[in-house]
PyMOL Python script that loads the backbone (N, CA, C, O; Angstrom):
from pymol import cmd

cmd.read_pdbstr("""\
ATOM      1  N   MET A   1       0.845  -1.173   0.000  1.00  0.00           N
ATOM      2  CA  MET A   1       0.000   0.000   0.000  1.00  0.00           C
ATOM      3  C   MET A   1       0.896   1.244   0.000  1.00  0.00           C
ATOM      4  O   MET A   1       1.722   1.415   0.897  1.00  0.00           O
ATOM      5  N   ASP A   2       0.732   2.114  -1.011  1.00  0.00           N
ATOM      6  CA  ASP A   2       1.566   3.309  -1.048  1.00  0.00           C
ATOM      7  C   ASP A   2       0.998   4.391  -0.134  1.00  0.00           C
ATOM      8  O   ASP A   2      -0.106   4.258   0.396  1.00  0.00           O
ATOM      9  N   LYS A   3       1.764   5.459   0.042  1.00  0.00           N
ATOM     10  CA  LYS A   3       1.352   6.489   0.995  1.00  0.00           C
ATOM     11  C   LYS A   3       0.121   7.263   0.557  1.00  0.00           C
ATOM     12  O   LYS A   3      -0.464   7.987   1.362  1.00  0.00           O
ATOM     13  N   TYR A   4      -0.294   7.127  -0.720  1.00  0.00           N
ATOM     14  CA  TYR A   4      -1.466   7.840  -1.198  1.00  0.00           C
ATOM     15  C   TYR A   4      -2.699   6.948  -1.348  1.00  0.00           C
ATOM     16  O   TYR A   4      -3.744   7.422  -1.793  1.00  0.00           O
ATOM     17  N   SER A   5      -2.601   5.700  -0.995  1.00  0.00           N
ATOM     18  CA  SER A   5      -3.764   4.841  -1.129  1.00  0.00           C
ATOM     19  C   SER A   5      -4.796   5.215  -0.072  1.00  0.00           C
ATOM     20  O   SER A   5      -4.452   5.678   1.015  1.00  0.00           O
ATOM     21  N   GLY A   6      -6.012   5.015  -0.395  1.00  0.00           N
ATOM     22  CA  GLY A   6      -7.094   5.362   0.514  1.00  0.00           C
ATOM     23  C   GLY A   6      -8.356   5.580  -0.279  1.00  0.00           C
ATOM     24  O   GLY A   6      -8.494   5.065  -1.388  1.00  0.00           O
ATOM     25  N   THR A   7      -9.268   6.329   0.268  1.00  0.00           N
ATOM     26  CA  THR A   7     -10.534   6.602  -0.381  1.00  0.00           C
ATOM     27  C   THR A   7     -10.443   7.905  -1.153  1.00  0.00           C
ATOM     28  O   THR A   7     -10.051   8.931  -0.597  1.00  0.00           O
ATOM     29  N   VAL A   8     -10.799   7.876  -2.418  1.00  0.00           N
ATOM     30  CA  VAL A   8     -10.800   9.079  -3.241  1.00  0.00           C
ATOM     31  C   VAL A   8     -12.150   9.769  -3.056  1.00  0.00           C
ATOM     32  O   VAL A   8     -13.199   9.167  -3.281  1.00  0.00           O
ATOM     33  N   VAL A   9     -12.114  11.025  -2.647  1.00  0.00           N
ATOM     34  CA  VAL A   9     -13.355  11.729  -2.335  1.00  0.00           C
ATOM     35  C   VAL A   9     -13.681  12.840  -3.331  1.00  0.00           C
ATOM     36  O   VAL A   9     -14.539  13.681  -3.061  1.00  0.00           O
ATOM     37  N   SER A  10     -13.017  12.848  -4.455  1.00  0.00           N
ATOM     38  CA  SER A  10     -13.212  13.910  -5.443  1.00  0.00           C
ATOM     39  C   SER A  10     -14.672  14.094  -5.851  1.00  0.00           C
ATOM     40  O   SER A  10     -15.120  15.225  -6.043  1.00  0.00           O
ATOM     41  N   ASP A  11     -15.406  13.016  -5.984  1.00  0.00           N
ATOM     42  CA  ASP A  11     -16.784  13.099  -6.448  1.00  0.00           C
ATOM     43  C   ASP A  11     -17.807  12.925  -5.330  1.00  0.00           C
ATOM     44  O   ASP A  11     -18.985  12.689  -5.603  1.00  0.00           O
ATOM     45  N   MET A  12     -17.374  13.037  -4.084  1.00  0.00           N
ATOM     46  CA  MET A  12     -18.279  12.850  -2.954  1.00  0.00           C
ATOM     47  C   MET A  12     -18.726  14.198  -2.393  1.00  0.00           C
ATOM     48  O   MET A  12     -18.041  15.210  -2.540  1.00  0.00           O
ATOM     49  N   ASP A  13     -19.888  14.185  -1.749  1.00  0.00           N
ATOM     50  CA  ASP A  13     -20.339  15.386  -1.060  1.00  0.00           C
ATOM     51  C   ASP A  13     -19.992  15.274   0.424  1.00  0.00           C
ATOM     52  O   ASP A  13     -19.452  14.260   0.865  1.00  0.00           O
ATOM     53  N   ASN A  14     -20.302  16.312   1.186  1.00  0.00           N
ATOM     54  CA  ASN A  14     -19.984  16.323   2.619  1.00  0.00           C
ATOM     55  C   ASN A  14     -20.553  15.113   3.348  1.00  0.00           C
ATOM     56  O   ASN A  14     -19.894  14.523   4.203  1.00  0.00           O
ATOM     57  N   ARG A  15     -21.775  14.755   3.004  1.00  0.00           N
ATOM     58  CA  ARG A  15     -22.439  13.637   3.693  1.00  0.00           C
ATOM     59  C   ARG A  15     -21.651  12.344   3.494  1.00  0.00           C
ATOM     60  O   ARG A  15     -21.445  11.591   4.446  1.00  0.00           O
ATOM     61  N   ALA A  16     -21.210  12.082   2.267  1.00  0.00           N
ATOM     62  CA  ALA A  16     -20.467  10.851   1.983  1.00  0.00           C
ATOM     63  C   ALA A  16     -19.112  10.842   2.693  1.00  0.00           C
ATOM     64  O   ALA A  16     -18.692   9.817   3.232  1.00  0.00           O
ATOM     65  N   ILE A  17     -18.440  11.980   2.688  1.00  0.00           N
ATOM     66  CA  ILE A  17     -17.135  12.075   3.358  1.00  0.00           C
ATOM     67  C   ILE A  17     -17.288  11.851   4.857  1.00  0.00           C
ATOM     68  O   ILE A  17     -16.532  11.085   5.456  1.00  0.00           O
ATOM     69  N   LEU A  18     -18.269  12.520   5.464  1.00  0.00           N
ATOM     70  CA  LEU A  18     -18.474  12.350   6.911  1.00  0.00           C
ATOM     71  C   LEU A  18     -18.958  10.949   7.252  1.00  0.00           C
ATOM     72  O   LEU A  18     -18.663  10.437   8.332  1.00  0.00           O
ATOM     73  N   LYS A  19     -19.688  10.332   6.353  1.00  0.00           N
ATOM     74  CA  LYS A  19     -20.137   8.961   6.589  1.00  0.00           C
ATOM     75  C   LYS A  19     -18.935   8.015   6.678  1.00  0.00           C
ATOM     76  O   LYS A  19     -18.908   7.112   7.514  1.00  0.00           O
ATOM     77  N   ILE A  20     -17.950   8.230   5.814  1.00  0.00           N
ATOM     78  CA  ILE A  20     -16.726   7.419   5.859  1.00  0.00           C
ATOM     79  C   ILE A  20     -16.005   7.628   7.184  1.00  0.00           C
ATOM     80  O   ILE A  20     -15.620   6.666   7.848  1.00  0.00           O
ATOM     81  N   ILE A  21     -15.826   8.890   7.564  1.00  0.00           N
ATOM     82  CA  ILE A  21     -15.109   9.204   8.808  1.00  0.00           C
ATOM     83  C   ILE A  21     -15.846   8.649  10.017  1.00  0.00           C
ATOM     84  O   ILE A  21     -15.237   8.015  10.879  1.00  0.00           O
ATOM     85  N   THR A  22     -17.160   8.885  10.087  1.00  0.00           N
ATOM     86  CA  THR A  22     -17.905   8.429  11.262  1.00  0.00           C
ATOM     87  C   THR A  22     -17.950   6.908  11.338  1.00  0.00           C
ATOM     88  O   THR A  22     -17.897   6.344  12.431  1.00  0.00           O
ATOM     89  N   ALA A  23     -18.047   6.240  10.197  1.00  0.00           N
ATOM     90  CA  ALA A  23     -18.076   4.771  10.210  1.00  0.00           C
ATOM     91  C   ALA A  23     -16.739   4.202  10.667  1.00  0.00           C
ATOM     92  O   ALA A  23     -16.700   3.262  11.461  1.00  0.00           O
ATOM     93  N   ARG A  24     -15.662   4.762  10.176  1.00  0.00           N
ATOM     94  CA  ARG A  24     -14.335   4.245  10.538  1.00  0.00           C
ATOM     95  C   ARG A  24     -13.965   4.574  11.974  1.00  0.00           C
ATOM     96  O   ARG A  24     -13.216   3.831  12.609  1.00  0.00           O
ATOM     97  N   GLU A  25     -14.473   5.657  12.479  1.00  0.00           N
ATOM     98  CA  GLU A  25     -14.091   6.098  13.826  1.00  0.00           C
ATOM     99  C   GLU A  25     -15.187   5.873  14.864  1.00  0.00           C
ATOM    100  O   GLU A  25     -15.035   6.276  16.017  1.00  0.00           O
ATOM    101  N   TYR A  26     -16.289   5.236  14.471  1.00  0.00           N
ATOM    102  CA  TYR A  26     -17.418   4.991  15.372  1.00  0.00           C
ATOM    103  C   TYR A  26     -17.856   6.291  16.049  1.00  0.00           C
ATOM    104  O   TYR A  26     -18.087   6.326  17.258  1.00  0.00           O
ATOM    105  N   ALA A  27     -17.965   7.343  15.266  1.00  0.00           N
ATOM    106  CA  ALA A  27     -18.332   8.660  15.781  1.00  0.00           C
ATOM    107  C   ALA A  27     -19.757   8.997  15.357  1.00  0.00           C
ATOM    108  O   ALA A  27     -20.306   8.407  14.427  1.00  0.00           O
ATOM    109  N   THR A  28     -20.328   9.943  16.051  1.00  0.00           N
ATOM    110  CA  THR A  28     -21.646  10.455  15.708  1.00  0.00           C
ATOM    111  C   THR A  28     -21.509  11.943  15.390  1.00  0.00           C
ATOM    112  O   THR A  28     -20.483  12.559  15.679  1.00  0.00           O
ATOM    113  N   GLN A  29     -22.553  12.508  14.794  1.00  0.00           N
ATOM    114  CA  GLN A  29     -22.527  13.954  14.555  1.00  0.00           C
ATOM    115  C   GLN A  29     -22.339  14.704  15.867  1.00  0.00           C
ATOM    116  O   GLN A  29     -21.599  15.686  15.931  1.00  0.00           O
ATOM    117  N   LYS A  30     -23.007  14.240  16.900  1.00  0.00           N
ATOM    118  CA  LYS A  30     -22.896  14.905  18.208  1.00  0.00           C
ATOM    119  C   LYS A  30     -21.462  14.872  18.711  1.00  0.00           C
ATOM    120  O   LYS A  30     -20.965  15.874  19.224  1.00  0.00           O
ATOM    121  N   SER A  31     -20.786  13.731  18.570  1.00  0.00           N
ATOM    122  CA  SER A  31     -19.402  13.654  19.052  1.00  0.00           C
ATOM    123  C   SER A  31     -18.477  14.528  18.207  1.00  0.00           C
ATOM    124  O   SER A  31     -17.523  15.103  18.731  1.00  0.00           O
ATOM    125  N   ILE A  32     -18.750  14.635  16.906  1.00  0.00           N
ATOM    126  CA  ILE A  32     -17.944  15.512  16.055  1.00  0.00           C
ATOM    127  C   ILE A  32     -18.114  16.964  16.494  1.00  0.00           C
ATOM    128  O   ILE A  32     -17.137  17.703  16.614  1.00  0.00           O
ATOM    129  N   ILE A  33     -19.357  17.363  16.731  1.00  0.00           N
ATOM    130  CA  ILE A  33     -19.635  18.738  17.173  1.00  0.00           C
ATOM    131  C   ILE A  33     -18.942  19.035  18.496  1.00  0.00           C
ATOM    132  O   ILE A  33     -18.350  20.101  18.664  1.00  0.00           O
ATOM    133  N   GLU A  34     -19.014  18.098  19.431  1.00  0.00           N
ATOM    134  CA  GLU A  34     -18.364  18.282  20.736  1.00  0.00           C
ATOM    135  C   GLU A  34     -16.857  18.410  20.592  1.00  0.00           C
ATOM    136  O   GLU A  34     -16.244  19.255  21.244  1.00  0.00           O
ATOM    137  N   GLN A  35     -16.254  17.586  19.750  1.00  0.00           N
ATOM    138  CA  GLN A  35     -14.812  17.645  19.565  1.00  0.00           C
ATOM    139  C   GLN A  35     -14.382  18.911  18.835  1.00  0.00           C
ATOM    140  O   GLN A  35     -13.328  19.473  19.131  1.00  0.00           O
ATOM    141  N   LEU A  36     -15.194  19.361  17.880  1.00  0.00           N
ATOM    142  CA  LEU A  36     -14.892  20.639  17.216  1.00  0.00           C
ATOM    143  C   LEU A  36     -14.866  21.774  18.242  1.00  0.00           C
ATOM    144  O   LEU A  36     -14.004  22.653  18.200  1.00  0.00           O
ATOM    145  N   LYS A  37     -15.824  21.734  19.158  1.00  0.00           N
ATOM    146  CA  LYS A  37     -15.899  22.770  20.197  1.00  0.00           C
ATOM    147  C   LYS A  37     -14.732  22.657  21.173  1.00  0.00           C
ATOM    148  O   LYS A  37     -14.068  23.654  21.455  1.00  0.00           O
ATOM    149  N   ASN A  38     -14.473  21.455  21.693  1.00  0.00           N
ATOM    150  CA  ASN A  38     -13.455  21.263  22.727  1.00  0.00           C
ATOM    151  C   ASN A  38     -12.029  21.391  22.215  1.00  0.00           C
ATOM    152  O   ASN A  38     -11.177  21.963  22.896  1.00  0.00           O
ATOM    153  N   LYS A  39     -11.759  20.871  21.033  1.00  0.00           N
ATOM    154  CA  LYS A  39     -10.386  20.852  20.527  1.00  0.00           C
ATOM    155  C   LYS A  39     -10.043  22.037  19.640  1.00  0.00           C
ATOM    156  O   LYS A  39      -8.881  22.434  19.550  1.00  0.00           O
ATOM    157  N   CYS A  40     -11.059  22.609  18.980  1.00  0.00           N
ATOM    158  CA  CYS A  40     -10.775  23.654  17.984  1.00  0.00           C
ATOM    159  C   CYS A  40     -11.461  24.983  18.280  1.00  0.00           C
ATOM    160  O   CYS A  40     -11.170  25.989  17.634  1.00  0.00           O
ATOM    161  N   GLY A  41     -12.363  24.991  19.245  1.00  0.00           N
ATOM    162  CA  GLY A  41     -13.086  26.219  19.553  1.00  0.00           C
ATOM    163  C   GLY A  41     -14.128  26.588  18.510  1.00  0.00           C
ATOM    164  O   GLY A  41     -14.603  27.723  18.489  1.00  0.00           O
ATOM    165  N   ILE A  42     -14.490  25.648  17.646  1.00  0.00           N
ATOM    166  CA  ILE A  42     -15.504  25.888  16.620  1.00  0.00           C
ATOM    167  C   ILE A  42     -16.849  25.430  17.158  1.00  0.00           C
ATOM    168  O   ILE A  42     -17.039  24.253  17.465  1.00  0.00           O
ATOM    169  N   ILE A  43     -17.779  26.369  17.270  1.00  0.00           N
ATOM    170  CA  ILE A  43     -19.100  26.057  17.814  1.00  0.00           C
ATOM    171  C   ILE A  43     -20.109  26.048  16.670  1.00  0.00           C
ATOM    172  O   ILE A  43     -20.355  27.065  16.021  1.00  0.00           O
ATOM    173  N   ILE A  44     -20.681  24.876  16.444  1.00  0.00           N
ATOM    174  CA  ILE A  44     -21.716  24.712  15.427  1.00  0.00           C
ATOM    175  C   ILE A  44     -22.884  23.985  16.097  1.00  0.00           C
ATOM    176  O   ILE A  44     -22.738  22.834  16.507  1.00  0.00           O
ATOM    177  N   PRO A  45     -24.037  24.643  16.211  1.00  0.00           N
ATOM    178  CA  PRO A  45     -25.200  23.958  16.790  1.00  0.00           C
ATOM    179  C   PRO A  45     -25.585  22.731  15.966  1.00  0.00           C
ATOM    180  O   PRO A  45     -25.374  22.705  14.753  1.00  0.00           O
ATOM    181  N   GLN A  46     -26.148  21.717  16.622  1.00  0.00           N
ATOM    182  CA  GLN A  46     -26.521  20.456  15.967  1.00  0.00           C
ATOM    183  C   GLN A  46     -27.377  20.679  14.719  1.00  0.00           C
ATOM    184  O   GLN A  46     -27.054  20.124  13.669  1.00  0.00           O
ATOM    185  N   PRO A  47     -28.464  21.473  14.787  1.00  0.00           N
ATOM    186  CA  PRO A  47     -29.280  21.646  13.577  1.00  0.00           C
ATOM    187  C   PRO A  47     -28.503  22.309  12.434  1.00  0.00           C
ATOM    188  O   PRO A  47     -28.679  21.955  11.268  1.00  0.00           O
ATOM    189  N   THR A  48     -27.657  23.257  12.775  1.00  0.00           N
ATOM    190  CA  THR A  48     -26.851  23.945  11.758  1.00  0.00           C
ATOM    191  C   THR A  48     -25.877  22.973  11.109  1.00  0.00           C
ATOM    192  O   THR A  48     -25.722  22.971   9.887  1.00  0.00           O
ATOM    193  N   PHE A  49     -25.218  22.143  11.921  1.00  0.00           N
ATOM    194  CA  PHE A  49     -24.270  21.158  11.407  1.00  0.00           C
ATOM    195  C   PHE A  49     -24.973  20.181  10.469  1.00  0.00           C
ATOM    196  O   PHE A  49     -24.477  19.879   9.384  1.00  0.00           O
ATOM    197  N   SER A  50     -26.118  19.697  10.897  1.00  0.00           N
ATOM    198  CA  SER A  50     -26.890  18.753  10.094  1.00  0.00           C
ATOM    199  C   SER A  50     -27.312  19.392   8.768  1.00  0.00           C
ATOM    200  O   SER A  50     -27.232  18.755   7.717  1.00  0.00           O
ATOM    201  N   ASN A  51     -27.758  20.641   8.817  1.00  0.00           N
ATOM    202  CA  ASN A  51     -28.159  21.340   7.593  1.00  0.00           C
ATOM    203  C   ASN A  51     -26.975  21.602   6.673  1.00  0.00           C
ATOM    204  O   ASN A  51     -27.108  21.517   5.452  1.00  0.00           O
ATOM    205  N   LYS A  52     -25.821  21.919   7.245  1.00  0.00           N
ATOM    206  CA  LYS A  52     -24.617  22.130   6.422  1.00  0.00           C
ATOM    207  C   LYS A  52     -24.265  20.856   5.669  1.00  0.00           C
ATOM    208  O   LYS A  52     -23.870  20.908   4.504  1.00  0.00           O
ATOM    209  N   ILE A  53     -24.404  19.729   6.320  1.00  0.00           N
ATOM    210  CA  ILE A  53     -24.106  18.455   5.675  1.00  0.00           C
ATOM    211  C   ILE A  53     -25.116  18.191   4.554  1.00  0.00           C
ATOM    212  O   ILE A  53     -24.735  17.802   3.450  1.00  0.00           O
ATOM    213  N   LYS A  54     -26.388  18.400   4.838  1.00  0.00           N
ATOM    214  CA  LYS A  54     -27.432  18.172   3.836  1.00  0.00           C
ATOM    215  C   LYS A  54     -27.257  19.073   2.618  1.00  0.00           C
ATOM    216  O   LYS A  54     -27.479  18.645   1.486  1.00  0.00           O
ATOM    217  N   ARG A  55     -26.858  20.322   2.857  1.00  0.00           N
ATOM    218  CA  ARG A  55     -26.698  21.285   1.756  1.00  0.00           C
ATOM    219  C   ARG A  55     -25.318  21.202   1.104  1.00  0.00           C
ATOM    220  O   ARG A  55     -25.027  21.940   0.163  1.00  0.00           O
ATOM    221  N   ASN A  56     -24.474  20.305   1.604  1.00  0.00           N
ATOM    222  CA  ASN A  56     -23.083  20.197   1.130  1.00  0.00           C
ATOM    223  C   ASN A  56     -22.381  21.541   1.308  1.00  0.00           C
ATOM    224  O   ASN A  56     -21.737  22.051   0.392  1.00  0.00           O
ATOM    225  N   ASP A  57     -22.520  22.096   2.497  1.00  0.00           N
ATOM    226  CA  ASP A  57     -22.098  23.466   2.748  1.00  0.00           C
ATOM    227  C   ASP A  57     -21.084  23.599   3.884  1.00  0.00           C
ATOM    228  O   ASP A  57     -20.929  24.685   4.443  1.00  0.00           O
ATOM    229  N   LEU A  58     -20.385  22.501   4.236  1.00  0.00           N
ATOM    230  CA  LEU A  58     -19.322  22.627   5.232  1.00  0.00           C
ATOM    231  C   LEU A  58     -18.205  23.473   4.647  1.00  0.00           C
ATOM    232  O   LEU A  58     -17.856  23.321   3.477  1.00  0.00           O
ATOM    233  N   LYS A  59     -17.648  24.353   5.445  1.00  0.00           N
ATOM    234  CA  LYS A  59     -16.518  25.154   4.983  1.00  0.00           C
ATOM    235  C   LYS A  59     -15.278  24.262   4.954  1.00  0.00           C
ATOM    236  O   LYS A  59     -15.175  23.284   5.695  1.00  0.00           O
ATOM    237  N   VAL A  60     -14.355  24.620   4.092  1.00  0.00           N
ATOM    238  CA  VAL A  60     -13.137  23.818   3.944  1.00  0.00           C
ATOM    239  C   VAL A  60     -12.428  23.685   5.283  1.00  0.00           C
ATOM    240  O   VAL A  60     -12.004  22.589   5.649  1.00  0.00           O
ATOM    241  N   TYR A  61     -12.294  24.786   6.021  1.00  0.00           N
ATOM    242  CA  TYR A  61     -11.579  24.703   7.299  1.00  0.00           C
ATOM    243  C   TYR A  61     -12.318  23.825   8.301  1.00  0.00           C
ATOM    244  O   TYR A  61     -11.682  23.204   9.152  1.00  0.00           O
ATOM    245  N   GLU A  62     -13.658  23.757   8.219  1.00  0.00           N
ATOM    246  CA  GLU A  62     -14.405  22.869   9.115  1.00  0.00           C
ATOM    247  C   GLU A  62     -14.107  21.408   8.774  1.00  0.00           C
ATOM    248  O   GLU A  62     -13.889  20.588   9.666  1.00  0.00           O
ATOM    249  N   LEU A  63     -14.101  21.096   7.498  1.00  0.00           N
ATOM    250  CA  LEU A  63     -13.767  19.735   7.081  1.00  0.00           C
ATOM    251  C   LEU A  63     -12.321  19.402   7.428  1.00  0.00           C
ATOM    252  O   LEU A  63     -12.022  18.279   7.836  1.00  0.00           O
ATOM    253  N   GLN A  64     -11.421  20.376   7.268  1.00  0.00           N
ATOM    254  CA  GLN A  64     -10.016  20.169   7.635  1.00  0.00           C
ATOM    255  C   GLN A  64      -9.899  19.844   9.118  1.00  0.00           C
ATOM    256  O   GLN A  64      -9.171  18.926   9.498  1.00  0.00           O
ATOM    257  N   LYS A  65     -10.607  20.586   9.950  1.00  0.00           N
ATOM    258  CA  LYS A  65     -10.540  20.358  11.398  1.00  0.00           C
ATOM    259  C   LYS A  65     -11.121  19.001  11.771  1.00  0.00           C
ATOM    260  O   LYS A  65     -10.579  18.312  12.636  1.00  0.00           O
ATOM    261  N   ILE A  66     -12.220  18.610  11.128  1.00  0.00           N
ATOM    262  CA  ILE A  66     -12.803  17.289  11.403  1.00  0.00           C
ATOM    263  C   ILE A  66     -11.808  16.198  11.034  1.00  0.00           C
ATOM    264  O   ILE A  66     -11.621  15.245  11.789  1.00  0.00           O
ATOM    265  N   CYS A  67     -11.172  16.333   9.882  1.00  0.00           N
ATOM    266  CA  CYS A  67     -10.167  15.348   9.463  1.00  0.00           C
ATOM    267  C   CYS A  67      -8.985  15.337  10.432  1.00  0.00           C
ATOM    268  O   CYS A  67      -8.456  14.276  10.761  1.00  0.00           O
ATOM    269  N   GLU A  68      -8.578  16.507  10.880  1.00  0.00           N
ATOM    270  CA  GLU A  68      -7.466  16.613  11.832  1.00  0.00           C
ATOM    271  C   GLU A  68      -7.804  15.918  13.151  1.00  0.00           C
ATOM    272  O   GLU A  68      -6.970  15.203  13.707  1.00  0.00           O
ATOM    273  N   ILE A  69      -9.004  16.122  13.645  1.00  0.00           N
ATOM    274  CA  ILE A  69      -9.438  15.510  14.904  1.00  0.00           C
ATOM    275  C   ILE A  69      -9.348  13.986  14.827  1.00  0.00           C
ATOM    276  O   ILE A  69      -8.928  13.336  15.783  1.00  0.00           O
ATOM    277  N   PHE A  70      -9.745  13.420  13.684  1.00  0.00           N
ATOM    278  CA  PHE A  70      -9.782  11.969  13.535  1.00  0.00           C
ATOM    279  C   PHE A  70      -8.564  11.404  12.810  1.00  0.00           C
ATOM    280  O   PHE A  70      -8.587  10.265  12.344  1.00  0.00           O
ATOM    281  N   ASP A  71      -7.501  12.204  12.716  1.00  0.00           N
ATOM    282  CA  ASP A  71      -6.229  11.770  12.120  1.00  0.00           C
ATOM    283  C   ASP A  71      -6.362  11.305  10.671  1.00  0.00           C
ATOM    284  O   ASP A  71      -5.794  10.285  10.281  1.00  0.00           O
ATOM    285  N   PHE A  72      -7.117  12.066   9.882  1.00  0.00           N
ATOM    286  CA  PHE A  72      -7.193  11.847   8.446  1.00  0.00           C
ATOM    287  C   PHE A  72      -6.458  12.981   7.755  1.00  0.00           C
ATOM    288  O   PHE A  72      -6.421  14.101   8.263  1.00  0.00           O
ATOM    289  N   ASP A  73      -5.872  12.695   6.595  1.00  0.00           N
ATOM    290  CA  ASP A  73      -5.236  13.716   5.772  1.00  0.00           C
ATOM    291  C   ASP A  73      -6.133  14.055   4.597  1.00  0.00           C
ATOM    292  O   ASP A  73      -6.845  13.199   4.072  1.00  0.00           O
ATOM    293  N   ILE A  74      -6.087  15.309   4.197  1.00  0.00           N
ATOM    294  CA  ILE A  74      -6.690  15.714   2.934  1.00  0.00           C
ATOM    295  C   ILE A  74      -5.509  15.956   2.005  1.00  0.00           C
ATOM    296  O   ILE A  74      -4.681  16.834   2.249  1.00  0.00           O
ATOM    297  N   ILE A  75      -5.444  15.177   0.951  1.00  0.00           N
ATOM    298  CA  ILE A  75      -4.303  15.256   0.038  1.00  0.00           C
ATOM    299  C   ILE A  75      -4.797  15.678  -1.340  1.00  0.00           C
ATOM    300  O   ILE A  75      -5.751  15.115  -1.878  1.00  0.00           O
ATOM    301  N   ILE A  76      -4.133  16.670  -1.891  1.00  0.00           N
ATOM    302  CA  ILE A  76      -4.436  17.088  -3.252  1.00  0.00           C
ATOM    303  C   ILE A  76      -3.251  16.690  -4.111  1.00  0.00           C
ATOM    304  O   ILE A  76      -2.111  17.074  -3.848  1.00  0.00           O
ATOM    305  N   ARG A  77      -3.543  15.915  -5.140  1.00  0.00           N
ATOM    306  CA  ARG A  77      -2.487  15.442  -6.021  1.00  0.00           C
ATOM    307  C   ARG A  77      -3.047  15.312  -7.427  1.00  0.00           C
ATOM    308  O   ARG A  77      -4.263  15.229  -7.601  1.00  0.00           O
ATOM    309  N   PRO A  78      -2.194  15.293  -8.417  1.00  0.00           N
ATOM    310  CA  PRO A  78      -2.675  15.136  -9.798  1.00  0.00           C
ATOM    311  C   PRO A  78      -3.376  13.793  -9.977  1.00  0.00           C
ATOM    312  O   PRO A  78      -3.013  12.793  -9.357  1.00  0.00           O
ATOM    313  N   LYS A  79      -4.393  13.797 -10.844  1.00  0.00           N
ATOM    314  CA  LYS A  79      -5.082  12.543 -11.149  1.00  0.00           C
ATOM    315  C   LYS A  79      -4.160  11.609 -11.901  1.00  0.00           C
ATOM    316  O   LYS A  79      -3.307  12.038 -12.677  1.00  0.00           O
ATOM    317  N   GLU A  80      -4.345  10.342 -11.659  1.00  0.00           N
ATOM    318  CA  GLU A  80      -3.611   9.329 -12.410  1.00  0.00           C
ATOM    319  C   GLU A  80      -4.386   9.018 -13.671  1.00  0.00           C
ATOM    320  O   GLU A  80      -5.610   8.890 -13.648  1.00  0.00           O
ATOM    321  N   ILE A  81      -3.678   8.901 -14.753  1.00  0.00           N
ATOM    322  CA  ILE A  81      -4.346   8.627 -16.042  1.00  0.00           C
ATOM    323  C   ILE A  81      -4.359   7.150 -16.317  1.00  0.00           C
ATOM    324  O   ILE A  81      -4.874   6.718 -17.349  1.00  0.00           O
TER     325      ILE A  81
END
""", "prot")
cmd.dss("prot")
cmd.show_as("cartoon", "prot")
cmd.util.cbc("prot")
cmd.orient("prot")
């Protein structure tokens, strides 16, 4: 397995990306919100967070922080042909 193997999320929306993270980490939306608040100082009410996911409207820095909390990397690299 090379250092770039993993799940490609180029064509996924916020819901699909968070579903992968929550499934692998046995997390819930509530636990993500709590960790964002405790570790990063980002306060997002539960209904707002849920609506952001539904609308595919998470900000990049919010997704970055969620990935950071759960030890995931966001990697941008050229597509393989």
